[in-house]
N, C-alpha and C positions, 0 to 999 in steps of 0.2 A: 543548565549551561553555566560554566564557571563565571564568577563575578567579574574577573578582569576582562572577559570578552564583552559583557554588557557595558562596563565602563568605557571600553574602547569605542563602542557604537555611539554612546551619548556624546563623547568627546568630539568625534568626527562630525556629528550634527551641529555642535556649537561652532566648529570651524567654518562650516558652510554658511551658517547664518551671519557670522562676522564678515565673511567675504561679500555677501550680498549687501549688507549695511554700508560697507565702504563705498560700493558703487552708487548707492542712493545719496550718500553725503556729497560725493563729487558732483552729481547731477544737480542737486539743490544749490550748491555753491555757484554754479554757472547761472542758474535762473535768478538768484538774488541780485546779481550785478547787472545783468543785461536787460531785464524787464523794466526797471525804473527809467532807464535811459530811453527806451522805446516809448514809454508813456509821455516823457517830457517832449520828445520830438513830435509826437502826435498832437499834443496841445498847441504847440507852436504852429503846426500846419493849419489847425482849425482857426487860430487867430489870424493867420495870414490870409485866409480866404474871406474873412469878414471885414477887414480893414481896407483903408484907401491905398492908392498906389504907392505913396511915399512910405506909409507904414509897412506895406508888404515888402518893399525893397529893403527897408532896415531889418525887418524880421528875417528876410532871406539871408542877409549877411550874417546875422546872429546864428541862424541854423547852420550855415556853412562853417562858421568858426566853432560852434559847439560840437559838431559831429565828430571830428577827429579827436578833440579833447576828451569827449565823453568815452569814445572807444578806448583811448589810451588809459584813461582813468579806470574804466571798467575792467580792462585787461589786467591793469596793475592790481586792482582790488581782488580780481579773480585769482591771480597768481598767488597773492598773499594768503587768500582764503584756502586755496588748494594746498599751499605749503603747510598751513596749519592743519588742514584735514589729513595731509600725508603723514605729518608727525603723529597725529592721533592714530592713524592706521598702523604706523610702525610700532607704537606702543601696544596696540591690540595684537599685532603679529608676534611681538615679543612675549606678550602674555600667553598667546596660543602656543608658542614654541615651548615655553616653560611647562604648559599643561601637557603637551605631547611628551616631553621628557619625563614628567612625573608619571604619565600613563604607561610609557615603556618600562620604567623602573618598577611600577606597581605590578604590571603584567608579568615581568621577569620573576619578581619575588613570589607572586602567586603560583607561577608555573613550577618554580622550584619546590613549592610546598605540596604540589600535587603528588600523591602517592598512587602508584599502580597497584591494583589488587594482587595479592599473593596467589601464585598458582597452587591449586589444590589438586592433588592426584586422586581422582575419584576411584574408590575401590569398587570394582565390579567383579562379577563372576568370570569375566574374560581376562583379568589381569594375570592369571596363572596359566594362560594358554601357551602356545608355542612362541618361543622367543628367538629372535634372529638378529645377529649383529649387522649393522649397516656396512655394506661393502662398497667403498668409494673407489672409483677408477676414472681415469681420464678418457674422454671420448676422442678417438683419433679418426681422422678421415679415412675413407676407403683407400684413397690413393697412397697414403703414407704407410698403411699397414699391409698392403698387398705384396705377395711374392710375384715378381714379374719374370718374364723370359727375355733373354738377350741373345741374339745370334752373333757369334764371333765373326768379325770382319778381318780381311787381310791387313796385317800390320798391327793388330791388337796384341796386347800382352796383359798379363794379370794385373800389373800395377796401373795401367791406363784404364782398364775396366773398373777397378776399385775406385780410382779417383773420380771417374765419371759419375758414380753413384754415391760419392762421399762415404765409402766404406773402407775398412782395412782389407789388405790383400788376403789375409787369412780367412776373412768372412766369405770371400768368393770361393776359396778352396773348401771351407767347411760346408758350404751350401751345395757343393757339386762333387762330393767325394766319389760317387759312382762313375763320374766321367774323368775327373782329373787325378784321383787317387793321391791327393796332396802334392802332386807334382806339377808345377807351373809349366814344365816343358811339354806336358801332354796337351796343352791348349792348341786347338786347330781351327782354322776358318770353317764356318758352317755349323759348329757345335752350338747347341742351345743351352745356355747356362741359366740357372735359377738365381735371381738377384734378390737378396733379402732386403726388407725395408729398414733394418737396423743391423748393427754389428752383432754377431752371434753365430749360432749353429742351426742348421736345418736338420731335424732328426725325424726318422720314421719310426713310429711306435710299434713295439713288439708285444705279443700277447702276454708275456711274462713280466712286462715292465710295471714298475710302481713309480708314481710321480716323484716321491721323495728320493728314490735311488737314482732316477734319471737326473734330477736336479743336482744331486750330490756329484754325479759324474762330470757334469758340465760346470760345476762350481757356481751355481746360482741357487736362489731360494725357490721353492715350489710355486710360490705366488707369482713369480716372474713369468712362468710358463702358463699358469692357470688363468691369469688376468690379462694376458696379451690378447687384444680384441680379435686379431686375425686368426687365432687358434680356435675360436668358437667353442670354447669349453664352458661347462656349467660352473660359474663362480661360486655356487652354493654348496660345492662339495665340502663336507665338514672335515674329512680326514684325507690328507693328501695321499696316504698310502692305499686308499680305497678309491679307485676310479673306474669308470666304465668307458674309457677311451677306446675307440674302435681300432683294432689291429690294422696296421698299414697306414694309419693317418699320419700326415706330415705336420710337424709342429715347429714353429719358430721358437728358439730358446734365446731370448734377448740377453745380451751380455755373456752368453755361454762361450766356453772355450775348451779346447782339449789339446793334447800333445799332437803335433804334426808327425805324420809317418816319415821316417827318414828313408827316402827313396834312393839314396846313393849307396854305393858299395860299402859294406861293413869294413872295419879295420882288417886288413889282410897282411898278416905277418909272414915272413919268409919260412917260418917253421910250420905253418899251417895255412898255406894260401888257398887250399881247396874249400875254405869256409865260404867263398863267394861263388861256388859252383852253380848255385841256383840263379845267378845273374846271367849266365850264358856259358857258351862253350869256351870262352877265353880263359877260364880258370886254370892255373898252372898246378903242377904237383909240388911236392916239398922241395925247398931249396935251403940247404944248410950253410952254404958258403956264398960269398959275394962281397961286393963293394959296400962300404959303410959311409954314410953321409957325414958332413961336418956340422950340420945343424944351422947353416946359413944358406939362404935360398936366393936364386937369381930369377929374373923375369923370364917366363917360359916361351915367349914368341917375339916376333919382330914388331908387331903392332903395340902401341902404348895407350890405346883408348878402349873404352867399353862399347859394345855393340848392342847390349840389351840390359840384362839384369845386373845390378850390383849385389854385393854380399848382403844378406838379410837372413832373418830366422826362417823364412819360407824358401829362400834360395841361398843356401850356404856355400856359395861359390862365386867366381867372377866369370862373366861372359865377355871375353876379350875379342875385340874386332879383328878382322883379318880377311884377306882374300883367300879363296880356295887354292891350296897348294903352298901357302906360306909355311915356313919351317917352324917346328915345335921342338923345344929343347927341354932336357931334364933339369928340373929346378935344383936338384942336388944329386950327389952320387947315391947309388943303390942298386937294387936288384928288381927286375921285372917279375911281378907275381900275377899279373893279369894282362892278357893281350888278346883282343878279338872282339866279337860282337856281343853287345849287352842287350838283354831282352827288356830292360827297364828304361828305355828312352835315350840312353847314352850313345847309341850307335856304336861305331868303332871306338873302343876304350883301351887305354893303357893305364895300369896302376903300378907304381914303383914303391917298394918298401925301402926306406933309407937306413934301416937297421938301428936306429937310435930313438925309437918311439914315434917316428914320423912316417907318414905315407903321402903321396901326391897322386892325383888322378887327372887324366887328360881325355876329354870326351868329344864326340862328333868328328873324329879325325877322318880325313879322307883315306890316308894310307898310314899304316904302322910299320916302322922300319926296325923293330926289335922283336925278339922271341922270348918265350917263357924261360925264366931262370937266367937271363942274360944280365951281366953286370954292366952298368952304364956310369959314365963320369958326369960330374956337374957340367951343364952346358952342352952335352952331347945331343946330336940330332936323334929324335925318337920317332918322328912322323911328320905329317903335314896337316894343315887346317882343312876341315871339310864341312859338310852339311848333312851328316848321316844321323839316323835316329830321329828323335823328336826335336827337330831344329827347323827354324823358319828362315835361315840364312847362314852363310859360312861364318863360323866363329869358333873360338876355343873355349870350352867350358872347363875351368881350372879349379880344382879343389885341393885344399891342404888340411890334413887331419893329424891330430895328436892323440896318442892312446890314452892320455889323461883328460884332456880338455875337449876331445871330440873335434868336430869341424870348426876351424877357426878362420878368421878373415885374413886372406893373403896380404892385404894392405899392411897388417901389423908385423909381418915377418919377412916379406920379400923385398929385396933391394930393387930399385927401379932405375 
């Protein structure tokens, strides 16, 4: 046992002895002053019993007078003695305090001098065996890492669902491509959506896949997929390009991302409007002549507020409020290059080429009042607001596209 521990034990024994001695001193002080007075009083009582009546009377008076004086004197002497004893005890406590301080200082110095034995790596025949790096990972609760199902309710939209689970809207699309096809307009009540526990992509493994190539495609590190607890993969796979992941297994790719499919009509020029034929029967033939726009755009309908989605990367358009039958106007002069039914969620659709690198699209119309190849002036009536296609209520889905910049926010170009 270290010396400073033994010294500490001895020191505490001395403290306890000093405390007991102080109690004995106090008791003896009281006895020294009280006992002599009691003896005097006893002698006077014996004398009183042996003498005559007169003497007894005188002695009684003396005893009565001596009793309070003796008590006061004894009490005063006792207080003086106790004060002296207390001073002695204070000196002893001061000495003990110094001893304690020295003890602590000594123990600290000795503890600093204690040296831990150096670690010796014992060389054995097992040292050259299999070596494996420690793989550290955070343990996540089952609730936080599980993919859950959500049944779409009437009134739901992509942004509300994403906000409910603290996800980006893109994550909801990337987790449900087989249902939504990157198109928020495909959302319908009663659909069951997969809700990921984190922002990212939900991916179904293919037989020819390699972990490294999948990670590169979704712009993440292989370890992000490998160590995600909900994927239940073997974290001891040494080479990410060599895996035994079962074909068809669904994997969460935390932080993964990919380009969203553009589900709107492609640029449709008047020289080749048939490029959008696969969108539906509304595609027009070639149009070589017609009105040219001025490059300034007007608001396309009577309502001035939004009914649903604003412009965003996953919804590159405005959903403008309106009652069914409200008028829709051409945002600029141009030529109609698509009019009719769209197979990709737009319902009744009109696309106008403005002849200066700009096109505009008007979807979910109730009625279209134009025909293929028709020239229209800015502000001319082209149809009415409706609820056709993938729509949950009457509104105008309005897009503005530039042949250089792609789909742009109408807020930046349209006068209101």
